[in-house]
Steps between C-alpha positions, in 0.01 A plus 500: 500500500791737563691596814716811505666712768334818617703818554541390863624163379761666278619709794535195724682309222740792453555520874579131517755530224664806659530331845633181341772698317591686821529174697727351234723806479530579875431148633233653718266254675225757560489590132478128410212452746313802349563364147364157600197660670423698187529191286276307739231767469523475124475123497209482751315782324544333159361168627210680669413691184452175314190429709344850514257430214429136563129443544395838364223482243362779286155477331318754284158612625209614280501868407250744352509642150793734435444833325760754392537775756298322770677372812457125528601223735693190386492283812730208579469237769814417693508174692742386766488116483754447780447478876731783589504880456634636175713803430366804320485439119470731202285414197610662172323484162544689174172632356537640150163673513553678832610853557783367714631204300635317809266446797653398834307387808638432845352208699577532870598209720254214460376264769512124460251369238373854441325599178508874420349704222742752350319791338694679224371839374568537126427793267465365143641738238469290183203308365532161330533129570793399714637181651635498854773242546770514767491621855822544695498446875795618701607446861815507715648303790438626851832693499425655162834382356368300203193556285317221325283552190255253363306526172147365501320444169134609530362547149187712475327670207386851577315771300521870566194675360480862387415763755127585534318811612142500634233624263170611652288494189531448123252645258388188316214656307130424513488597863822322579320183605681171497216285633409199297229238480392301806647160575169318486437552127345221288780302340423584139391854562702781355487664841277653761343841443155648472469402134303176454654266240291182498409174671690177502526165683608497862863417584611387852725803533206745448351682790144413599397868471547478119236227456222603256193322644263554213746347250574219751129408515463516123806280421462280806866556597690768676568811284700810592524860379822629358609859448729700279861508614620829631834541332800489728750781472842417347801710598821455299842628602760544227862577595779613270853361541696667220743760622492395863846350516669571831863580562687551829521873435150542356237269652184461293288713732244567232440124445476438871244782528276334247529170681406663830195653335401172338548303823296759694209462259528122508490505880198731496313271259585191709233610747240541228317272263612536140713342230865582477730481199870583484746554214868585543769570234871529546734204504218257428134522425300420813121464478220413738160454325190651666388287792334571840725717720530233769657265246732748333630758744768285666640392162478864384702616801764231430527607131550864605766397753706298251459713184815639338567771247552391143410561131135383485293815458167570653336497158580125474333446836186681383484309173528173688231583754245702307304194390460381862366823644121553495344827395471769770813368675696745708865505396778652713796551267839590645755601237866597512496621141250710306505394137262554210432125481398487864266796447341311210462173693338673798276702270395175342403357840307819586319465169384159610325655800773438761580747775870587460690635804846585358796594727841591368820490706798647326861432602576867513228574754626234738868595510625490861475824703292665227198690627188569296192716558171325576331441168236234479345634177530308174718683250332557167678365199243561235466123426170450676639282780743642752682340794508632849860577600645313799744689721693414817345811658160332496364220717335207331160617628555837329607343172245222477195628686 
């Protein structure tokens, strides 16, 4: 807790000193009275300022997910625990991820025992995991002579996710269908389709409609039909992190563009039924084996939010994940570099029957204030597999769809 004079307080203090000096030099009673009055105002205001923040409580309220470039609300609850009105207070907090690093909110005069929600609009400009710690609350005495500041420790972990753009449709091959087997499959069945597989003993989790009555009569116990499993689509997202180091003068716009694209795809798939796998290079190897999208997509978004540029190449990611990806998987590959080894690795995956969607974001193309013509065509390299060039002049829908 700290109490300091305001600009008004310094003026009154200077006035008191001046009148005191005049009274001593000229032996003037009026000057002495004015000096004493100024000193009295200072003393009374100082004592009053000591109580301005007594009984004020600040609590963090739940907030929605934060995404880069999307206006968000970080609400606080301000409580007046005393039975008298409180002066206007100011709440100040430093947010390293926000466009304006310092966010200030004014809370008008509060009634006795009032609870008030303070909404704070924040524009995140940097993704990652952050920890919120200290909030500063500031108020003044009724005369505005002294200001009191109080620091409140309110630790809170917060994650800012990459920006996302809506995608209307992704061409996922074979009609683009992501539907899977019904939930009432026999337990041991490979799945539910039109292809009959065999007959087995009934399990309590089986639906009654699967009972095979002829086999039940023959074996004198309940038997059910099972069907061939209809394979579930697996979508893998691979993200490069080599060459995406950011500096104050040259932000890694090309890396952020790949993360926006990957997050947009992940968000699109979260409303479908499929398997999702994720592999990220850079500072450390981050992998998410194929699992149903409802189990993986939140973790995938967290990994994309916290990834950092480094020296682990995308080829290492591919080599680590290739054994876990089933045939006919769809692979979205986002690279920052275009090397011969990466060509060979992706060609190897294509040779295994996987559908490769390769997108390349070069640092040169994403220099600030650089404009490029619309070009969504893949550039031929003569190597059999060519990336589609990403450009700041294109929307994510234009590049991906």
